[in-house]
N, C-alpha and C positions, 0 to 999 in steps of 0.2 A: 576446465573442468567440466566431468560427465555426474549425472543423477547415480552411478555405479559411485562415484568418489564421494557425491555426500553420502551415504550409507555407508563406506567405509570410514567415513571420518566419524559417525555417529557411534559402530561399533566398537571404535576403538574407549569410548567414553562409558556402553554402559557395561555393567558386570557380566563375568561369564554364570551360565545357567540362567538365561534371558529370553522372555518373549515379548516381542514387538507388532502390535496387531495395532494398524491404522486403516481405515477407510476412509474413502474419496467420498462418501455422503450419499445419500437420496435425495431424487427430487420430492421437494415439498407442495402438498397442495397451497392451493389461495381458495377456492372455494370452488364445487362441483368438477370439472373436469378439467379444469386450469392448475397450471404450477406457477412457482417462484421460480426467476432463473436460477439455472443453477450453477454456486460456485462452490470450487474444489475444495477440499478441506488443505491447508496450505501446507501441512506437515506429509500429508499425503505427496502432496505436488513436488516437495521438495527433493524427496527420496526417491520419487517413479518419474515425475516430469508426465504423465498421466493425466487428464480433467475429466474422465466419466465418469459418470454415475456408476452404483454398483460396482462400483472395484473395490479392492482390499492389496492391502502387501500384510504378511507375515514374514516373521522372519526368529531363528533361535539362533542363539549365540553358546554356543560349548566351550569347552576349553578345547577341542580340536579346530573348531571350524563354524562357520555360520552358516546355517542353511535359509535359504530365501526362495519364498513362494509367492507371486503373482496372482489373486484371482479377477477372472473379468467375465463377464456375463457371456453365454455361449451363444453367437450370431443365427439369428434367427427370422430366415426368410420374411416370416410374418409382419415381424416388429418392424422389419427394415423398409417395408411398403407402405408402414404408417409414420415413422419417425427417424426414417435415413440408415446410412448404412452403417453397422456396426466394427468396432475396430477386431482386428484376427490376433490368432496369437502370433505370429510372425510380426505385424503390425507393432503391437504394444516392447515385444524383443527388443527391437531396435530402437526403441526410444529410451525404455527402461535399463535395458542392456540385464533384465533376470531372464536368465533361460530357462526356470520352471516357472511354465505359465499352467493354470489350471481353469477349471469355472466354475463359478461362484455356487453352484449347487454341491461344490465338495469342500468349501472352506469349513464347516464346523467339524465336520468329519475331519480334515485336517488338524484343527487347533486340539481336538479329542487326543489324536494321535500321538501329535505333541505333549500332552498333559500325561499321557499313560507310560509313555515310553522313554520320557524325555525326564530330566531331575529339573524341575520349569521354580526357581525361586521366587523371581520378580516376572511381572508383567507389565510391560509399559502401552498405556493407551494416552490418544491426546484429550485429556482431561481440561483444558481451557477454559474457563467461563470469562469474559468481561463485564458482570455483574452477577449481584446475588439474585435477583429477579428476576434473568434470564431463564428462557427455555433449555434444557436440555438438548443438545443439537445428538445428532446420530451416534458419534465416538463416545460422547459420555454414556449414552444406552445401553451402547452395546459391553463398553463398561463395567455397568451395572448389572447387566446380566452375566457377563463373565465372573463379579466379584461373588455373585450367588451362589454360582455352580462351584467356585473354587476357591472357597472362604481362605483356606491356607496360602494360598499367592499374594504376595506383596504387589499391589497397583502404585505403578509409578507413572508418572506425567510425561510424555511424549515431548508436548510442547516444551518444555521446561529444559529437558534434553538438547532440543533443535535449538532453543534459542542463540548459544554461543557459538551455534556453527554458524546459524542464518546472518549472524551478525556480521559478519565477516563476506561479503562479495568476491565472488572467482571471476574471472575476464568474461566468460561466457554469459555469468546473470547483469554484468556490469553493460555489455553489448545490448541484451534486449533491454536495460534502461533506458541507455543511450536511443535505440529506435523509437520507443517512450516518449522520449522527450523530445524526439525532433515533428514528430506525429503534431504534438502538443503546439510547437513552433508554429507548423502549419495551419492547424485549426484554427491556433490565436489570431495569425495574419489573416487569416478568412476572415475573423471574427473583426476586427479593425478597418479590414476594406469597406464592411456593408454597417457599420454603426455610426447611431445616427440617431436623433431628439424623435420622439415619438415612436420608438421599435418597444417593442416590449420586452422582459427579462428572456422570456421563454423563448423569443427570436432570437436574442442574439445566444442562448444556449443551444438553439439548434443548430445555426450557423458552425459551431463549434464542434457538435456531435457532425455533423453531414457531412464537414471535410472530413474528419478523422475516420467518419464509414469508408468513405473515398478510398483513403491511403490504406484500407486492410485492416483498420481495428474492428475487433469484435467486442470486445466488450472497455469498460471505462472504471479508473481507478476507484472511483464515488461518484454519487451523485454530483451533477455541478453545483457550483454555488456561483450564480449573476446576481448581484446585490447591488442595485441603483441607489442612490442618496441614502437617506437614512438606512433602509436595507440593509446595506454594503458596511453597518456600523453592526449586524448583527452576526456572529461568528461562522454558525452552521446552517445560517440560513440557505435552503434550494428550495422554497416554494416558486421564487420565480415568476410571480403573476405581476408585474407591476410593470407601469408605462415608465421609460429610460425620459427623463426631462431634457428638455434645455437646462447647460449650464452645472449640471449633475455629474457625478462619476458613476464608475461602473467597475464593482468590483468584482472579479474572474478569480476563482479558484476550483482547480479541476486539475485532470489527468485521462488520461488511456492507458491501457495494458498490453504491453507486446512481450509473447510466450509466457503470458503471466506475471511479467514487472512491471511496478508502477510508475510511473511519472506522476507529483505532484508539484503545479506550479501554481502562483498567484500572479496575475498582472492586475492593474488598476488604469480606466482609460478615463477620457474625460469624452462623453458623448456628442460633443459639436468638435472635438476634434482638438480642442484647445485648453487649458488649464486655465485655469482664473489665479490670479497672484498668488492669493489667500491656498490655495487647492497646491500648486507647484512650491508652497513655502512648505506645507505639510507634508509633499511627496517628498522632497529634497531632505526633509529630515527621516524619512523611512528609508529612501536610500541610504543615506552615509550608514543606517545603524547595520542594511545588508551588507553593505560593502566592510565595515567594520568586522563584521563575525565573520564574514568569508576570508578577513585578513588573517584572523583568531584561529582559525579551524587546524587541528592539524594534530598528530599521534600527540595520545597521552593525556590532554585534556579531556571534558567532559562537557555534555551535553545542557548541564546546570554552567557550567562556566561559561557558555558559549550564550546562555541567555543572559546572566551578567555584564556581559560585554552590551549586548541589545538594551537592555535596561537601562546602563549608565551611556550610552550615545543618547537614549530618546530622552530619559531624566533631564539632562542636560539641556536637548535642544528645546525640551517643553518648558524646561525657566527662562530660558533665553527670550523663546516666544508669549513670555507672560499668562503662559494655562496654567502651571504649576507654580508654587514658591519652594518646597524641598521635592528631592530624587525620589522620596518614599511615594511621594504622589503620584507616580508615574501609572502605579495601578488603575489610579482614573480613566486614563486612557489606553493604557495596553494591559489587555488580560489573560494572556495566553503564555505560553512559552516559544522559543523562537525555533525550535527545534526536534525532530523525531527522527528514527530511523526510515527508511522508504526500501524497499525489495517488492515480493512476494505480495503482502501487503502494503497499503499507502503509509500505514502505520504499522510498520513492519515489529517482527520480533527483537526485543532487546532488554536488556536490565539497566533498570534505572541506578546509575552512579558508574556504569563500567567506563572503562577510560576508550576515547576514540584510538582506533587501530588503523594501516593501511587494509583499503578492502571496504570499510565502511561509505553507505550511500547513505547523507542525512541531508533534511530539508535544511533552507536560511531564510526564516520566514517573517520576520519583523511586522508591524502592523501599528497604527494608530486611529484610532474609533470615538470621534467628535462629537459626539450625539447634538450637541448644541447648535453643529454648524452643518449638520448633517455631510459629514465627510469621513468616508471610510477608506481606509488605503492598505493593504496590504501585499509586500513584493516579496514571493517566495522562488527563490530557485533550489536546485538538487545540486550537492555537494557530492563529489569524492574525495575519501581521505587518501593523501597520497604519502610517500615517504618523509615529506618533509613540511606538506600544508595540507592543501585541498586543489582538484582541481573544479571551475563551476561547469559543471557538465550543461547546463540551460544559459550558457552565456549570450546564443545566438537568438534567446527569445529576448528581443528590445525591451529596456527598463529606462533606459536614460529619457527624461523627461522632452527634449530635442529632439530626441530619435523619434519618440513616438508619434509628438504630432509633425514631424515631417512627412513620415508613414501616411499617417489619416491624411493629409492634405494633397497626398497623389491622386 
C-alpha cells in the first residue's frame, strides 16, 4: 500500500466540506544556534511519506472530489551550501504521489483561497497532546492561529481520525518493521560479543548504536535503556552511566527505525556470559510469560486480555517461588502492561480497548523487577497479528537462556 492509499483511507472517513491541514514540523532551538534532532509529525509522515521540516499538506474534500496540495521549501543554493541538498518538486511527487506541489510561501494564501471559495465546515489539525503540561507543538500552535482567524469552523483532531487507520499495518509498513528488527538483531549480537564485566552501560549502548549505524540506521526508536544490576529494575532508566558488575544482569530495551518505522526489543543478558541459578529461575518465568502471550495473541482479543495472560503466568510463578502469597500481589514485581502497538512511533497510535485485527504489530514484553535481589528481567518481542494467531517478527533474536550462554561463550 502506498501513501496515496493511506490518504484515500482517511478521506473515506472524514465528512464532506472538510479541510485537512498537517505540518511536518519545524526545527526547534536548544540554545544559541543549535537545534534538537528533527522528528517529523507522525500523521504528516503517514499521509505523505516525507520527513522534511518546513513542509505541509493541505487537502479539501467536497462532494465532487478531494483536492490535495503539498507545500515544500523552495530549493535555495545558499541554504544548500550550509545544510545540504533540499528535496525537489519531482522528488516529493515520487515519494508522496501528490501531483500539486507548491512552495511554502504560498501556503497561507492557499488556505485563504479554500476558506474564501469553498464551503469549509470543519478543519482537521493534529491536536494530540501527551500530557496537560506539555508545550504545544507546531501543529497545535497553527491550529490555534487558524481557529482565531476562522472561529466559525469546527476544529477536529486529525490524530484521532488517523488512529484506526494506523492500527493495521499494510505489507509495506510490516516490511519496514521487519528490516528495523533485523538491524536490532545484529546490533544485539554485537553487544553480546563484546559484553563483559567492567564495561560501562554507555559502552554497551554504544556497541548497539555503532553496529546499527554501520547497517544504515539513521534514527533510533527511543533512547536506549541499558540497565545493569539494580538499574535494570527501573522501567525507563536511560542514564546508562554505571559499571556492569561481574555476576549482574543487564537489561536492554532498544530499537531502530527503518523508513521511519520502529522496532522495540528487550533482552536481558548475564554480564559474564552465565546466568546464576537464581537468575535463570526468574528469567525462565519471564520467558514462560512471553511465550504464553505469543500463544494467546490473535484477532478479536484486546491488549488487556494479553496483559491478563502475562499477570496470570507471572503471578503463579511468583507464588511457586515464594516471592508472593496471593496472585494479586504480582504488582509488587510486575508494574507495567505487556503490550502496546508499534509502528511509526514505538508506542504507536491505537485506541484502548480496540480488538486486535490482522495487520496489527504489537509488543510482547513481560518483566519482573526484584529490587532486593537486584534482578531486573524483561523479554520483549514484536508480534504481527495474522488471520489466526500471530507471527513473532523478532524470533531470530535469541532469548533462550542456553542459546544466550552458548552465543556469549563463542
